[in-house]
N, C-alpha and C positions, 0 to 999 in steps of 0.2 A: 767676166768672164776668171777672173782669180777663183772665186767661190765654187767654179764649175771644177777647176781646175784639182784644188783641196776634194773635194767631194769624191771626183777622177783617182786620183792618187790612193785617196782613205778607203773608198771602196776594190781600190789593185789591193792596200798591203790587206786590209780585209778578210778579203780574197784568199792573200798568199797564205794567212795564218791560218787560215777552216782549213783549206790544202793538204796543206804538212800536218796538221793536224787530224786530219780524214787519213793519212798516210800508213797510221799505224791503227787506225780503225781495225777491228777485227768485224766480217764478216756476223757474228755472232755480236758485236756491240750497234753494231745498223741493223741488224734484225735479230732478239730476241729467243726463236726459236729455229736458228739458224746455225747450221756448224761448217766449218770452213772443209774445201771440198782438199783434196792431193793439191794440185797443182796451187789453190790459195792459202795456202800454208805454206809449201814450200818458195812462194813469192817471197812471203813473209817475212820469213824469217832471211830470206837471203838479202832485200829490202834494210832488215835493218843490219846487217852484217858489214854492207856498206860505208853506213855512217858508224859503229862503235867496231873499234878495232879489237876492242875483249871478245866481241864474237866473234867464232868461224861459225860455216857451213857447213858441211867438207860430204859427198856421197863417198864410201865408208865400205859395198859390198850391191853387190846385186840380190835383185827380189822371186820368187814366182812370177812374176806380172810383168818382168822383164821391165821392171824400173830401176833403179838404186834405191837401197835405204841412205838415209840422211842420218848423220851426228845434227849435234844444234847445241854446242858449246860455251858459255859463260867462264874467262877464264879473268879478271880481273887486275891481274899482274902483265894480262896480255903472254902468258907464259900456254902452251897448249898440250906439251910433250908429259903425262902422266908422270915417268918414273920421276920426272923432275919436278913435280906439283908435289908428290909423294913428299920427296926429299926436303920438300918444304916444308913438312903437316900436312900439309892439307886435307881435308877431308874432301868426298868424289860423293854427292850423290847424283844417280843414274833413274832416269825418272822414263819409263812408257809407253806409247798413251796407242790409242787404237788395233789391239791388237784382235780385237772381235769390235770392225767399224759405227757397229751399232748403237754403242755404248762412248760415245763421243767426245763424253765429256773433258777429260785428260786435252783432245784435243785445243778445244780455247780456251780454257784452262791454262798450256802453258803458254800458247803464244803471248795470250796475255800477261802473266807473269814475267817470263824475257821480256818484254819490252817495258813491264816496270820497272823490274831490278838495272835493266839498262838508262833508264830516264829521269830515275826519284833515287836523290845523294841517299837520302836518308834507310831505306827500300838497299840500296846499294855493299850499305856496309855492309849487312847480314853475309855478303858473300867472302867478304876479308878473309873467313877460315877454312870455306869452300866453292869444288868444283860444277857447275851447273851443267849437269847432260841430258838434252832429252834426245829420244826418240820421237820429232813430229808427228809420225803414222807410222808404227810397225805393219800391218797386214794392208799393205799398199793395193793388191788385186779385192781383198775385199772393199775400202774406200773405193777403187774404181766402178765397182758393183751395185754403185746408188740410187737405192730404193727408197718407198716409204712405205711399205708392208710387211715387209719377213719379222719387225719388231713390234708381234699386234700385238702388244698388251702395255706397249710403250707409251708412255705421255710427252710427247715431243724429242728429239726436234724433224722438221717438216718433211728432211731427207735425209739418208743419211747409209754407210753401209752395207755389206754385207758380215756374217759372221764366219765364213769360209773363206778361205783367199784363194790362190789362183785357181792353185790343185781341189782347191773345195776341202781343206785340211785346218780342221782348227787349232790356231797357231799355238793356242794354249794347254794344249798336251803335246806338245812337239820338239820340246826344249834336251831330252835324251835323244832321240832319237832322233831329230838335223835329218827329217826327210826332203824341210821345203829351204830351199836356200836363207827362207828369209829366216829362218834356224841357223844357218851355217854361219851367212853373216852376223848375225845377234851372239852366237858363245863366243867368236872371235873379238867382238864387238867387248864385250861385259869381261873378259880377261886381258881383254887392252887397258883397261879404265880401271877394272878391279876396285868397285864402287866401296862404298862404305854402309851408303843406306840403297834400294834399289825400291822403288814404287812402277806399279803397276795397278793402271788409273781402269778402272770397269762401272758396270752398271745392273745394280740384281734384279733377280724380278722373284719372284713367293709371296711370301709371307704380310700385308701391308702393318704399315707403324709410324707414327708417326715422325722418325727421321729423317732425316732427309738422306745423312750418309753413314754408313753401316766402315767397320774397319777389318779385315782378316789378320794380321798380325802372323807373323810366319808361327805353329807352332813352336812353345820354347820348349816343349819336354825334350824333342828333339835336337834343339839348340847345346854348343859348349855351354853348361853352366855358365860360367862368366860374361858370356853377351847373354845369356839369359835374367839373369839378376841383372846388367844394366838396362837390361828391355824392363822389363816388368817393374821396376822400383823407381825408376828413374827416367824413360823415354818415357814411355804411354804414360805415365801420367800424366807428365809433362803437353805431352801431344793433347790427350782430352779432354783438360783444364782448359789450356790455351784455344781451343774448338769451343767450347761450350762461350766462351768469353766474348769470342767473335762474333756470336750467335749459331752454330750451325753444329751444336752438343751431338755427338756421337756415341753410336753403343755399338760391342762386340757382335760384329756377323749373324746374322741372323740363320744359323745352318739348326734347325727343325725339324723334329720327329714329328709332327703333328704341326698347333696353333703354337706362338713362343710364349704364350705361357706356362706352356708345360715343361717349358727348360731350354736352352739351348747348346751346342757343343760347340769347340773352338774346331775347326776346318784343319784334319788334314790333309797337307800340301803334303804332296808326295813329287819329289824331282821332273815329271812329265808336265807338274805346274809352275808359272815363271815366277813366286813368292820361295816353292819349295823347292827350283832349281837355284837359282841364289842364295839360300842357307847351304847349299852344299857346301859354297866354299867364305863359312863367316860373315856373310854379307845380310845385316838387318832387313829384313823384305818383308811391302806391306802390299798390301793389295784394297786398295780404297772402294767400298760397292756402294755407288746413288740408289737411291730407292728410285727405280722405273713408274709409278707414278706422281712423282713431283713433279712442279715445272720444270723444264728446262735447263730455264736460267739459276734457279737453284742450285742443280746437280750441277751445273757449270762453276757457279763459286762459292759450295763447299769446296769442289777439288781443286778448286784456285788455294783455296784456308787452310786444304789439307798439305799442301807444299809448300806454301811460304811460313806457318809454324812449326814444321819437318826442318825450313831453313834455317827456320828461328831456333830451334833448337839446337840444329849440328851444331852453328857459331856458338853459339853459349856455353855446349858442353863440349867441347873438340874433344880437350884430355881425356875425359873423363868416358869415351868412348872406342879413342883411337886407344889407353889402354887396356877396355874388355875386349877388341878385337884383335889386338897384336898375342893377348894371351890364348884366346879363342886359336886364333889359329899356331902357336906353338903346342896349343896341348894338340891339336889336328895330327899335326905332324911325327909326332909322337906316339899317342897314345896306341895301345894296343887292341880291344876291344868293339869292335861296329857294332851298335845295332839296324838289322836290312829291314826290318815289318816294326807294326804299330797298332796298337788296340788301345780305345778309350779304357776308363781308370773309373770305371762311375762309383768305384768308393770313397773319390776326392772330387767335392763342389765347390764350390761358394754361391753365396747370393749378390746378387746386383740390378741394381733400380730399370727398368724396362719402362718406355714408355709404349704403348699397342692403345689396340681397337678390340674392344671385345668382340670375337670371334662366335657367328650363329650359323644358323641353319633354316635355310626358304623353299618351299617347292622351283626348280627349274623350271621355267617358264619353257624348258628346251624338249627336258625329258620328263619332266612332271616328277624326279626324285630329287631326293634334299640333292643341296647344295651349299658350298661353305660361303662367305663373306664376311665381309669384316666392316660392323656399324659406325662410321665415323665418328656421328653423334654421341658413342659413348668411348671418347676418349679414356686411357687410366693413368696410373704408374703406380708400378708396382714394384714387391720382390718376388725375380725369377729364379730356377737352379738354373750357375754356368756350368756345362761342365768343360773344364781348359787342361785334364791333365791324361796324355796318355804314357803307355807303358810299353816296352820292348817287347813284342810279343817272340823276337830272334836275332841272335847277338853270334857274332860272327870275328875272329879271333882273325886280324888281317895275318898276309905272308910276310917274309920280306923282301918278294919281286913277286908278277904277272910273270907268264911269258906268253905271249899270244900268236903261235901262227901266222905265219908275213901275208898264206893268203886269203888272213884277215885286214886286208889291207883297210877296209871301211871301218873298224875299229880304232884302229891307231889316227884318223885322220880326224875322230871327233873328240878323240882323248888330246890329242898334239890341239883342238880348236879351241881347248878349255883348258890351257897350257900346262898342259900333263908332258913331263920330261917323261918320253918315251927313245930309249935308246937301240940300240942293235945288235942282235947274236953278230960273231967275230969269226965263228968256224962252227962244222957240224958237230956234236956231242949229244955227247948221250947220259942225262942227270937223276942222282932220284929225287921226286918232286912226289908229291899230292893231286890228285887227278879226283873229279866228281863223274857219278853214273847218275844221270837222270834216270830216278826210280820211278816218281810220277808229277802230274802237274796238269791245271786246269785247262782248258782251253778253251776262248770267248766262243759263241754256235756264231755269232759274226761278226763282219768287219769290223773297225773300232779302226778309228782313225786309221784307212789302210792296212790295217793288220788285227791276226788273228791273236788277241790278246794269250799270254799265259799266267796265269797263276798258281799261286796254292804248291810253289815246287816244295819235292822232295826229291836229296839227294843221298846217293853211300857214299861215299868217303872209301877212296883207294889209297892209302893214309902216304906208302911205299910202291912208290914204282918203277921201274926205271925206261925211262920212254928219249924215245928220239928228238934230236933239236934238231937247227939248218942253217946254218952263216942265211943270215939277211930277219930272223924269227925277230918279233919286237922283244925286249925286256923294259918291264915297268916295275920299277924302287918303288918300296911303300914307307919311303922317309921323306917326304911332297906336303908341299899349305894343300894341294888338294888332291887329299886320303881320300876324304868323304867321297869324294866326285869317284875316283878311281877306287874304289870296294862297292858301292853301292850300286856298280854300275855293272865292272867284272865278279862279282858275283853273283853267282846266277839265281838264288832262291831271291836277290832285290825286287822288291814291287817294280822298278822302274826300271831294271837289270836289263843290258844288251841281249841278253838268252829270253827276258819276258817279253821284248818288243821282238823277235825272231828271226835274231842276227845270225840265229845257230840251228835253225833247221833243219840241215842237211842232215846234224848226226842224230837226226831222231826215227829216222826214215833209216829201214836195213836194206843192206845192197847185195848178201848174198844171202842164199838160202840150199835147201836140198832138196828132191824129188827124195817121194817116202817109199817107194819100191827099191829105192835105190839101197838108200841106206840103212835101209830094217835091216840087211847081215851087218853090217857097221854097225851097229847101233847095237847090237843082241853080240857083239862082239867086246865091244865097251861095257855090256855092263857083267862078261863074265871073267874081266880082264879088273872090273874094276870096284870091287866090294862096298866100300862106300856110295859110290854113285848109286848102284843098287840100290843098297839102304835109303838112296833121299826119295828115290823115286818109287820106290816102297810107299815110305812112309806118306810121303803127298797125293796118293793114289787113297790112303785111306783117311785123310781130311778134307779131302777135293773131292765129293760124290761127281762133278761135272766132268773132273780130269778123268776119275777113273775109268768112263766111258767113252774118253776123246783118245784114239788111236794116232791123234795126227798132235795132239798134242803132248803125250807122253816123247816121241819123239824129236818133239822141240824139243823139250825141257832136257833131254840128254844131249844133245846137238848142244846147245847155248852149254852146255858145263861138260863141252871139249874146246882142242885147239880149235877146229874148223871153224865154230861159230865168229865171228870177227870186232877183230880185240877193241876197234873207235865205235862199235855200234853203243848210241847212248850215252858215251863218253864226251863229257865237256873239253872243247879241246885246249882252254887257257890254261895251265896246270898251275900250280900254286908252288913258289920257291919258298921251301923250310929248313934245308940241310944242311947241314955245312962243306959249302960248295962254293969254290970262284968261278961267278956266272967270267965265258969273256965276252968281253965288251967290246965291240969294235971304237980304232978309238975316231 
């Protein structure tokens, strides 16, 4: 009888221990070709938070799916106030997962990472100087649209989410325009934490090669020199070395025009992308890209390893990272010139060791034509060209301030979500300012992420004009740490400016016109009384034969050179304030 009782309690105790262990196993650990659902991920973190006071799981705002975005925060001293933590000298690492829910490695890797850092005392010590902030699943709408077919070329998991969110937007193009509630919430969360390092976990497609994980580091050419130097000379070499020691050797992201053995280039991450957005705020940012054809378990484990070595590097290198970032923030506040667009500098190249597979061609069984394939029976290791330098193709001098008409409330909202101080004009006033007239631009033929994006924008600068402004208009001074965000969104020639994303398209359409048969007589009077205008007209007729044959075009030319032509047509309404005049600000 006693033996039976002992066996009973032994089984009970063993079962209890096993139940405790299973409670913190992730779906991935139970089945390595599985990724957690949205509900499983959130419930996992909530269970952990009940046991560990060093962990908080908070709803931080709404998404387009109707479900809230969550932040998961580990702070060893149980202080969850960003300002207080910064005063203590803590670094902040922010990790974003499932912006593309089919690329789910980060979801599962982050669940295990958070658990391990709470339960493992050795790992926990690496968070002495670091606060970890994790977004479990960013694109919740896409995660809920679960399927097994849309990632056609991907090797697992068995089911996953969809790339588009609940509005069918690619959220990795939405960080500036903020068409989604996801991005609006994210902007405010990012501003709240002001992270020192940002990781956005992804899975890549494209060429085949031997690496399980590749890395996009935000393009160093557009970073402040202090941060670029620190990242290139200290942080990146350490990350590559540490990953190799963990047997997850990395290479730079394989961004190539053709097969990678011909060379790869650094990815120019403009602000629409997560890493480009983060770098606007002097945040060192990375996009790990695991390879779609590698086993899912390896993709998850390599993503885990990258976050792990990043935390270790931040803990060990805290003072150097802080010093570089503080210098960059100071420089951004006071520097005068800001690049707006970039082009690859092909004159600068370096050689990197690359482990790939030989590319070859064979007849397609589908088309009968030649098709590309990578021969895994022919691996190679060789030096290839790496083009990782860009040069500014357009640079702008920042004004003292921008003045935005209050009609554009949505612009002021977006600036504020991103920590920009927006002040209010205190009275009606007419001031001398600079304005741009939009001279030319190209527009996409098809909708791109809900917009007809403008590019190749050319402007004429109206260097000094007296312009009316009204009480309640928005004033943005350019003496802020967020100056890069301010300039790159408010200058219309910026690649991802608010103008490029169609926020000002109303100015592009002329609102008043003329009736040709009525204007004929008035136009003749203008030519009689204005010899300079008549000379301009005749000169254009001599140089433009189509214009010389087009009576309507000639009348339009005269019309646009008189006071009848509306002065707001194609005039970009955000004024640049550069003159010595006090702007009356509402107290």
